MARVO-457412 format. One record per residue (C-alpha): residue number from 1; x, y, z. Coordinates in steps of 0.05 Angstrom, whole numbers, plus 32768, in hexadecimal, padded with zeros to 4 digits. Layout:
# residues N
<seq: NUM	px: X	py: Y	pz: Z>
...
This chain:
# residues 322
<seq: 1	px: 8127	py: 80F1	pz: 805C>
<seq: 2	px: 8160	py: 80C2	pz: 8051>
<seq: 3	px: 814E	py: 8089	pz: 8029>
<seq: 4	px: 817E	py: 805B	pz: 8039>
<seq: 5	px: 816B	py: 801A	pz: 804B>
<seq: 6	px: 815D	py: 800A	pz: 8097>
<seq: 7	px: 8171	py: 7FCC	pz: 80A2>
<seq: 8	px: 817B	py: 7FBE	pz: 80F4>
<seq: 9	px: 817F	py: 7F99	pz: 812E>
<seq: 10	px: 8135	py: 7F8F	pz: 815A>
<seq: 11	px: 813C	py: 7FB5	pz: 819F>
<seq: 12	px: 810D	py: 7FAC	pz: 81D6>
<seq: 13	px: 80CC	py: 7FD8	pz: 81C6>
<seq: 14	px: 80C5	py: 800F	pz: 81FF>
<seq: 15	px: 8083	py: 801E	pz: 8221>
<seq: 16	px: 807B	py: 8061	pz: 81F7>
<seq: 17	px: 807D	py: 803B	pz: 81B7>
<seq: 18	px: 8052	py: 800A	pz: 81C9>
<seq: 19	px: 8024	py: 8038	pz: 81D8>
<seq: 20	px: 802F	py: 8057	pz: 8198>
<seq: 21	px: 8029	py: 801C	pz: 8170>
<seq: 22	px: 7FE3	py: 800A	pz: 8192>
<seq: 23	px: 7FD0	py: 8055	pz: 8173>
<seq: 24	px: 7FDF	py: 8044	pz: 812D>
<seq: 25	px: 7FC8	py: 8001	pz: 8130>
<seq: 26	px: 7F80	py: 801D	pz: 8150>
<seq: 27	px: 7F75	py: 804B	pz: 8109>
<seq: 28	px: 7F66	py: 8085	pz: 8137>
<seq: 29	px: 7F58	py: 80C4	pz: 810E>
<seq: 30	px: 7F75	py: 80FB	pz: 8142>
<seq: 31	px: 7FB9	py: 810C	pz: 815D>
<seq: 32	px: 7F97	py: 811B	pz: 81A0>
<seq: 33	px: 7F88	py: 80CE	pz: 81A7>
<seq: 34	px: 7FD1	py: 80BB	pz: 81B1>
<seq: 35	px: 7FE3	py: 80ED	pz: 81E7>
<seq: 36	px: 7FA2	py: 80D9	pz: 820A>
<seq: 37	px: 7FBC	py: 8089	pz: 8204>
<seq: 38	px: 8007	py: 80A1	pz: 8218>
<seq: 39	px: 7FDC	py: 80C3	pz: 8255>
<seq: 40	px: 7FB3	py: 8085	pz: 8269>
<seq: 41	px: 7FF4	py: 8054	pz: 825C>
<seq: 42	px: 801B	py: 8080	pz: 8291>
<seq: 43	px: 7FE4	py: 8083	pz: 82C2>
<seq: 44	px: 7FC9	py: 803C	pz: 82B1>
<seq: 45	px: 800B	py: 8016	pz: 829C>
<seq: 46	px: 7FE8	py: 7FD4	pz: 82AB>
<seq: 47	px: 7FA1	py: 7FE6	pz: 827D>
<seq: 48	px: 7F9F	py: 7FC5	pz: 8238>
<seq: 49	px: 7F68	py: 7FDA	pz: 820A>
<seq: 50	px: 7F3D	py: 7FA7	pz: 81E7>
<seq: 51	px: 7F4F	py: 7FBB	pz: 819D>
<seq: 52	px: 7F40	py: 7F8D	pz: 8158>
<seq: 53	px: 7F8A	py: 7F8B	pz: 813E>
<seq: 54	px: 7F9E	py: 7F68	pz: 80FA>
<seq: 55	px: 7FE7	py: 7F6F	pz: 80F8>
<seq: 56	px: 801B	py: 7F43	pz: 80D9>
<seq: 57	px: 805B	py: 7F4E	pz: 8109>
<seq: 58	px: 8067	py: 7F5C	pz: 814B>
<seq: 59	px: 8067	py: 7F96	pz: 816C>
<seq: 60	px: 80B9	py: 7F91	pz: 8170>
<seq: 61	px: 80B4	py: 7F7D	pz: 8123>
<seq: 62	px: 8089	py: 7FBE	pz: 8113>
<seq: 63	px: 80B1	py: 7FF4	pz: 8144>
<seq: 64	px: 80FC	py: 7FE2	pz: 8139>
<seq: 65	px: 80EA	py: 7FE5	pz: 80EE>
<seq: 66	px: 80CA	py: 8025	pz: 80F5>
<seq: 67	px: 80F0	py: 8049	pz: 8126>
<seq: 68	px: 8133	py: 803C	pz: 80F8>
<seq: 69	px: 8114	py: 807B	pz: 80D1>
<seq: 70	px: 812C	py: 80A6	pz: 8105>
<seq: 71	px: 810C	py: 80D4	pz: 8133>
<seq: 72	px: 80BC	py: 80D5	pz: 812F>
<seq: 73	px: 80C2	py: 808D	pz: 8100>
<seq: 74	px: 807C	py: 8081	pz: 812F>
<seq: 75	px: 805C	py: 80BB	pz: 812C>
<seq: 76	px: 8029	py: 80DA	pz: 80FC>
<seq: 77	px: 802D	py: 8108	pz: 80C3>
<seq: 78	px: 8008	py: 8147	pz: 80D9>
<seq: 79	px: 7FCD	py: 8157	pz: 80AB>
<seq: 80	px: 7FA1	py: 818E	pz: 80B7>
<seq: 81	px: 7F66	py: 8180	pz: 8091>
<seq: 82	px: 7F1E	py: 816E	pz: 80A6>
<seq: 83	px: 7F11	py: 8126	pz: 80B7>
<seq: 84	px: 7ED0	py: 8124	pz: 8080>
<seq: 85	px: 7F03	py: 8135	pz: 804B>
<seq: 86	px: 7F3D	py: 8115	pz: 8067>
<seq: 87	px: 7F1F	py: 80D8	pz: 8079>
<seq: 88	px: 7EEF	py: 80DC	pz: 8031>
<seq: 89	px: 7EFA	py: 8092	pz: 8008>
<seq: 90	px: 7EFF	py: 808A	pz: 7FC0>
<seq: 91	px: 7EF7	py: 804E	pz: 7F8E>
<seq: 92	px: 7F2D	py: 8032	pz: 7F61>
<seq: 93	px: 7EF7	py: 8038	pz: 7F24>
<seq: 94	px: 7EEF	py: 8080	pz: 7F35>
<seq: 95	px: 7F3A	py: 8087	pz: 7F3D>
<seq: 96	px: 7F47	py: 8063	pz: 7EFB>
<seq: 97	px: 7F12	py: 8092	pz: 7ED2>
<seq: 98	px: 7F22	py: 80D0	pz: 7EF9>
<seq: 99	px: 7F77	py: 80D0	pz: 7EFF>
<seq: 100	px: 7F80	py: 8095	pz: 7EC8>
<seq: 101	px: 7FA9	py: 8055	pz: 7EDC>
<seq: 102	px: 7F94	py: 8013	pz: 7EDB>
<seq: 103	px: 7F5F	py: 7FFF	pz: 7F18>
<seq: 104	px: 7F7E	py: 7FC0	pz: 7F27>
<seq: 105	px: 7FBF	py: 7FCC	pz: 7F29>
<seq: 106	px: 7FEA	py: 7FE3	pz: 7F68>
<seq: 107	px: 8013	py: 801E	pz: 7F48>
<seq: 108	px: 7FEE	py: 8024	pz: 7F05>
<seq: 109	px: 800C	py: 8042	pz: 7ED0>
<seq: 110	px: 7FE9	py: 808B	pz: 7EBC>
<seq: 111	px: 7FE2	py: 80A0	pz: 7E70>
<seq: 112	px: 7FFB	py: 80E1	pz: 7E72>
<seq: 113	px: 7FDF	py: 80F4	pz: 7E2B>
<seq: 114	px: 7F99	py: 80EB	pz: 7E4A>
<seq: 115	px: 7FA2	py: 8100	pz: 7E90>
<seq: 116	px: 7FCB	py: 8146	pz: 7E96>
<seq: 117	px: 7FC3	py: 814D	pz: 7EE1>
<seq: 118	px: 8010	py: 8135	pz: 7EEE>
<seq: 119	px: 8000	py: 8105	pz: 7F1E>
<seq: 120	px: 8027	py: 80C2	pz: 7F0F>
<seq: 121	px: 8038	py: 80A1	pz: 7F56>
<seq: 122	px: 7FF0	py: 807E	pz: 7F74>
<seq: 123	px: 8008	py: 803D	pz: 7F9B>
<seq: 124	px: 7FC9	py: 801A	pz: 7FAF>
<seq: 125	px: 7FD2	py: 7FE6	pz: 7FEA>
<seq: 126	px: 7FA3	py: 7FB5	pz: 8010>
<seq: 127	px: 7FAA	py: 7FA1	pz: 8054>
<seq: 128	px: 7FA2	py: 7F55	pz: 8042>
<seq: 129	px: 7FEC	py: 7F5D	pz: 802A>
<seq: 130	px: 8001	py: 7F91	pz: 8054>
<seq: 131	px: 7FDD	py: 7F90	pz: 8098>
<seq: 132	px: 8011	py: 7FBF	pz: 80B9>
<seq: 133	px: 800D	py: 7FEE	pz: 8085>
<seq: 134	px: 7FEB	py: 8038	pz: 8094>
<seq: 135	px: 7FAB	py: 8033	pz: 80B9>
<seq: 136	px: 7F97	py: 8080	pz: 80BC>
<seq: 137	px: 7FB4	py: 80BA	pz: 8090>
<seq: 138	px: 7FF9	py: 80D1	pz: 8099>
<seq: 139	px: 800D	py: 8091	pz: 80CA>
<seq: 140	px: 804B	py: 8065	pz: 80BF>
<seq: 141	px: 8047	py: 801A	pz: 80AA>
<seq: 142	px: 8068	py: 7FE2	pz: 808C>
<seq: 143	px: 8061	py: 7FCD	pz: 803F>
<seq: 144	px: 8071	py: 7F82	pz: 8026>
<seq: 145	px: 807B	py: 7F6F	pz: 7FE5>
<seq: 146	px: 80A3	py: 7F32	pz: 7FBB>
<seq: 147	px: 80AB	py: 7F56	pz: 7F78>
<seq: 148	px: 80F2	py: 7F4D	pz: 7F73>
<seq: 149	px: 8108	py: 7F94	pz: 7F86>
<seq: 150	px: 8117	py: 7F92	pz: 7FC8>
<seq: 151	px: 814E	py: 7FC0	pz: 7FCF>
<seq: 152	px: 8124	py: 7FF6	pz: 7FAB>
<seq: 153	px: 810D	py: 8036	pz: 7FD3>
<seq: 154	px: 80CD	py: 8055	pz: 7FB7>
<seq: 155	px: 80C5	py: 80A5	pz: 7FBC>
<seq: 156	px: 808D	py: 80C6	pz: 7FBF>
<seq: 157	px: 8058	py: 8096	pz: 7FBE>
<seq: 158	px: 8011	py: 80B0	pz: 7FBF>
<seq: 159	px: 7FF5	py: 8073	pz: 7FE8>
<seq: 160	px: 7FA7	py: 805F	pz: 7FEB>
<seq: 161	px: 7F93	py: 8029	pz: 8017>
<seq: 162	px: 7F58	py: 7FF6	pz: 8013>
<seq: 163	px: 7F36	py: 8006	pz: 8050>
<seq: 164	px: 7EF5	py: 7FEA	pz: 8040>
<seq: 165	px: 7EDB	py: 7FB9	pz: 7FFD>
<seq: 166	px: 7EE8	py: 7FED	pz: 7FC3>
<seq: 167	px: 7EF4	py: 8026	pz: 7FF4>
<seq: 168	px: 7F33	py: 8046	pz: 7FF2>
<seq: 169	px: 7F52	py: 8078	pz: 8023>
<seq: 170	px: 7F8F	py: 80A5	pz: 8011>
<seq: 171	px: 7FC4	py: 80A2	pz: 804A>
<seq: 172	px: 7FF5	py: 80D6	pz: 8029>
<seq: 173	px: 8036	py: 80D8	pz: 8004>
<seq: 174	px: 806B	py: 80AC	pz: 801A>
<seq: 175	px: 80AE	py: 8093	pz: 8014>
<seq: 176	px: 80B5	py: 804D	pz: 8016>
<seq: 177	px: 80FA	py: 8033	pz: 802F>
<seq: 178	px: 8114	py: 7FE3	pz: 802C>
<seq: 179	px: 8117	py: 7FC1	pz: 8075>
<seq: 180	px: 812A	py: 7F7C	pz: 808C>
<seq: 181	px: 8105	py: 7F50	pz: 806A>
<seq: 182	px: 80D2	py: 7F20	pz: 808D>
<seq: 183	px: 80F5	py: 7EF1	pz: 80B6>
<seq: 184	px: 80E8	py: 7E9E	pz: 80B7>
<seq: 185	px: 80D4	py: 7EAA	pz: 80F9>
<seq: 186	px: 80A1	py: 7EE2	pz: 80E9>
<seq: 187	px: 808B	py: 7EBE	pz: 80AA>
<seq: 188	px: 807B	py: 7E80	pz: 80D7>
<seq: 189	px: 8051	py: 7EA9	pz: 810E>
<seq: 190	px: 8021	py: 7EC5	pz: 80DA>
<seq: 191	px: 7FDE	py: 7EB0	pz: 80CE>
<seq: 192	px: 7FCC	py: 7E77	pz: 8097>
<seq: 193	px: 7FA0	py: 7EB8	pz: 8074>
<seq: 194	px: 7FDA	py: 7EDF	pz: 806F>
<seq: 195	px: 800B	py: 7EA8	pz: 8052>
<seq: 196	px: 7FD3	py: 7E8C	pz: 8028>
<seq: 197	px: 7FCD	py: 7ED0	pz: 8008>
<seq: 198	px: 8014	py: 7EE0	pz: 7FF5>
<seq: 199	px: 8023	py: 7E95	pz: 7FDF>
<seq: 200	px: 7FE4	py: 7E9D	pz: 7FB0>
<seq: 201	px: 7FFB	py: 7EE1	pz: 7F97>
<seq: 202	px: 8042	py: 7EC7	pz: 7F8C>
<seq: 203	px: 8029	py: 7E83	pz: 7F62>
<seq: 204	px: 8017	py: 7EAB	pz: 7F27>
<seq: 205	px: 801D	py: 7EF1	pz: 7F29>
<seq: 206	px: 8047	py: 7F13	pz: 7EF7>
<seq: 207	px: 8065	py: 7F44	pz: 7F2A>
<seq: 208	px: 8081	py: 7EFE	pz: 7F54>
<seq: 209	px: 80A2	py: 7EE8	pz: 7F10>
<seq: 210	px: 80E7	py: 7EEE	pz: 7F36>
<seq: 211	px: 80DB	py: 7ECD	pz: 7F75>
<seq: 212	px: 80B0	py: 7E93	pz: 7F4C>
<seq: 213	px: 80EA	py: 7E89	pz: 7F1E>
<seq: 214	px: 811E	py: 7E81	pz: 7F5E>
<seq: 215	px: 80EA	py: 7E53	pz: 7F7D>
<seq: 216	px: 80E2	py: 7E2C	pz: 7F40>
<seq: 217	px: 8126	py: 7E23	pz: 7F2E>
<seq: 218	px: 8136	py: 7E09	pz: 7F77>
<seq: 219	px: 8102	py: 7DDD	pz: 7F74>
<seq: 220	px: 8117	py: 7DB8	pz: 7F31>
<seq: 221	px: 815F	py: 7DBA	pz: 7F37>
<seq: 222	px: 8161	py: 7DA9	pz: 7F81>
<seq: 223	px: 8194	py: 7DDD	pz: 7F90>
<seq: 224	px: 8198	py: 7E2B	pz: 7F94>
<seq: 225	px: 819E	py: 7E44	pz: 7F4F>
<seq: 226	px: 81DA	py: 7E64	pz: 7F29>
<seq: 227	px: 81D7	py: 7EAB	pz: 7F0E>
<seq: 228	px: 81D5	py: 7E9A	pz: 7EC8>
<seq: 229	px: 81A3	py: 7E63	pz: 7ED6>
<seq: 230	px: 816F	py: 7E9F	pz: 7EF8>
<seq: 231	px: 8179	py: 7EC6	pz: 7EBF>
<seq: 232	px: 816D	py: 7E91	pz: 7E88>
<seq: 233	px: 8134	py: 7E7D	pz: 7EAC>
<seq: 234	px: 8117	py: 7ECD	pz: 7EAC>
<seq: 235	px: 8123	py: 7ECF	pz: 7E61>
<seq: 236	px: 8107	py: 7E98	pz: 7E55>
<seq: 237	px: 80C0	py: 7EA5	pz: 7E75>
<seq: 238	px: 80CC	py: 7E64	pz: 7E9F>
<seq: 239	px: 8096	py: 7E57	pz: 7EDE>
<seq: 240	px: 8061	py: 7E86	pz: 7ECD>
<seq: 241	px: 8040	py: 7E61	pz: 7F06>
<seq: 242	px: 8050	py: 7E32	pz: 7F39>
<seq: 243	px: 8026	py: 7DFE	pz: 7F69>
<seq: 244	px: 801F	py: 7E26	pz: 7FAA>
<seq: 245	px: 8036	py: 7DF4	pz: 7FD7>
<seq: 246	px: 8072	py: 7DFA	pz: 7FB6>
<seq: 247	px: 8078	py: 7E44	pz: 7FC1>
<seq: 248	px: 8063	py: 7E3E	pz: 8007>
<seq: 249	px: 809D	py: 7E0A	pz: 801B>
<seq: 250	px: 80CE	py: 7E3B	pz: 8005>
<seq: 251	px: 80B5	py: 7E70	pz: 802F>
<seq: 252	px: 80A7	py: 7E3C	pz: 8069>
<seq: 253	px: 80F6	py: 7E28	pz: 8065>
<seq: 254	px: 810C	py: 7E6F	pz: 8060>
<seq: 255	px: 8126	py: 7E67	pz: 801B>
<seq: 256	px: 80F7	py: 7EA5	pz: 800E>
<seq: 257	px: 80E1	py: 7EE5	pz: 8031>
<seq: 258	px: 80B5	py: 7F1A	pz: 802F>
<seq: 259	px: 80D3	py: 7F61	pz: 801D>
<seq: 260	px: 80C7	py: 7F98	pz: 804F>
<seq: 261	px: 80BA	py: 7FE3	pz: 8046>
<seq: 262	px: 80BA	py: 8017	pz: 8079>
<seq: 263	px: 8089	py: 804B	pz: 8067>
<seq: 264	px: 8095	py: 8089	pz: 8084>
<seq: 265	px: 8059	py: 80C7	pz: 8072>
<seq: 266	px: 8086	py: 8100	pz: 8050>
<seq: 267	px: 8049	py: 812D	pz: 8039>
<seq: 268	px: 7FFE	py: 8134	pz: 8030>
<seq: 269	px: 7FD8	py: 8150	pz: 7FEF>
<seq: 270	px: 7FA3	py: 816F	pz: 8010>
<seq: 271	px: 7F8B	py: 818F	pz: 7FD2>
<seq: 272	px: 7F8D	py: 814B	pz: 7FB2>
<seq: 273	px: 7F60	py: 8130	pz: 7FEC>
<seq: 274	px: 7F2C	py: 8168	pz: 7FE4>
<seq: 275	px: 7F22	py: 8154	pz: 7F96>
<seq: 276	px: 7F1F	py: 8106	pz: 7FAD>
<seq: 277	px: 7EE6	py: 8119	pz: 7FDD>
<seq: 278	px: 7EBA	py: 8136	pz: 7FAB>
<seq: 279	px: 7EB3	py: 80E9	pz: 7F8D>
<seq: 280	px: 7E67	py: 80E2	pz: 7F77>
<seq: 281	px: 7E46	py: 80B3	pz: 7FAC>
<seq: 282	px: 7E34	py: 8070	pz: 7F87>
<seq: 283	px: 7E64	py: 8081	pz: 7F4C>
<seq: 284	px: 7E57	py: 805C	pz: 7F06>
<seq: 285	px: 7E94	py: 805C	pz: 7ED8>
<seq: 286	px: 7E83	py: 8089	pz: 7E97>
<seq: 287	px: 7EB6	py: 8055	pz: 7E69>
<seq: 288	px: 7EF1	py: 8072	pz: 7E42>
<seq: 289	px: 7ECA	py: 809D	pz: 7E24>
<seq: 290	px: 7ECC	py: 80CD	pz: 7E5B>
<seq: 291	px: 7F18	py: 80DC	pz: 7E4C>
<seq: 292	px: 7F20	py: 80C9	pz: 7E04>
<seq: 293	px: 7F50	py: 8104	pz: 7DEF>
<seq: 294	px: 7F7A	py: 8131	pz: 7E04>
<seq: 295	px: 7F50	py: 8173	pz: 7E24>
<seq: 296	px: 7F53	py: 81A5	pz: 7DF1>
<seq: 297	px: 7F63	py: 81F8	pz: 7DFF>
<seq: 298	px: 7F25	py: 8215	pz: 7E24>
<seq: 299	px: 7F10	py: 81CE	pz: 7E3E>
<seq: 300	px: 7F15	py: 81BD	pz: 7E88>
<seq: 301	px: 7F54	py: 819B	pz: 7E98>
<seq: 302	px: 7F49	py: 8182	pz: 7EDE>
<seq: 303	px: 7F39	py: 8141	pz: 7EDD>
<seq: 304	px: 7F00	py: 8142	pz: 7F10>
<seq: 305	px: 7EE2	py: 8181	pz: 7EEA>
<seq: 306	px: 7EE3	py: 815D	pz: 7EA8>
<seq: 307	px: 7EBE	py: 8119	pz: 7EC6>
<seq: 308	px: 7E8A	py: 814A	pz: 7EDF>
<seq: 309	px: 7E81	py: 816A	pz: 7E97>
<seq: 310	px: 7E79	py: 812C	pz: 7E6F>
<seq: 311	px: 7E4F	py: 810D	pz: 7EA8>
<seq: 312	px: 7E20	py: 8157	pz: 7EA2>
<seq: 313	px: 7E1F	py: 8146	pz: 7E57>
<seq: 314	px: 7E0D	py: 8104	pz: 7E61>
<seq: 315	px: 7DD5	py: 810F	pz: 7E91>
<seq: 316	px: 7DB8	py: 8147	pz: 7E66>
<seq: 317	px: 7DC3	py: 811C	pz: 7E24>
<seq: 318	px: 7D8A	py: 80E3	pz: 7E45>
<seq: 319	px: 7D5F	py: 8117	pz: 7E59>
<seq: 320	px: 7D52	py: 8133	pz: 7E1E>
<seq: 321	px: 7D45	py: 80EF	pz: 7E04>
<seq: 322	px: 7D1A	py: 80D7	pz: 7E34>
């Protein structure tokens, strides 16, 4: 896929694109459904199914960004896998114990000395921050952020979405390409819940430091800071936190904007998903000792097999004691 930026101007949304977008927002699982929706739209153009939607952008705002990805920008990536496996969810604790990395970070760093599976490109996203992110495996979507890297393209990201409290669904392997940032008008049209979520995150989170420094300097100086003033404030560690009202005002006035990335599914790891579907029900973390050392020659190297082996030993130990 061409990974250049996809900054373009909005255009009218066609009826076909509207149907495709409704399909993507409805979280349906089968590609057969979109053909049915297209057929129903052609014979009943005025029909409008009542669908509960939680979206951050207008139809035009989503479609023109995704359509800029090229042919098929609004289409699903084909996944040949039974729904019982494809739609199996995991917990962050289990992923952390099994594949490594913090269960709190959006893009956890994997300790390659402890985990030899070779996967280090997990990205976890929630719908509170990115309501127009993919809603079914293989679907396109939009990612939002405010961490000072709005021009960066993220390649081959294994995206997981939080579909229920504590439940994460693997969507596929994605390229995330910078698009038009959220405009002032788009920000103004959003719910207070969405705005308050981002304002609260930016007010204190480390990843939002660049944005917070700009807002803080602007508020302190009463003008736009110079490049030298900005760099010095970053070096000094200034503005580790800011009142939420100052941050919200900066976005309300259009002085700051949320960055937007177009998400296009470019692959799907069926073998990994089969492994994820094997997560034990009601899983309880076994703690750090489960992977305290590098697997030696002759030991099971696959993370799930290692975890199950440790769990089996612990069960046998408990059984012998009681």
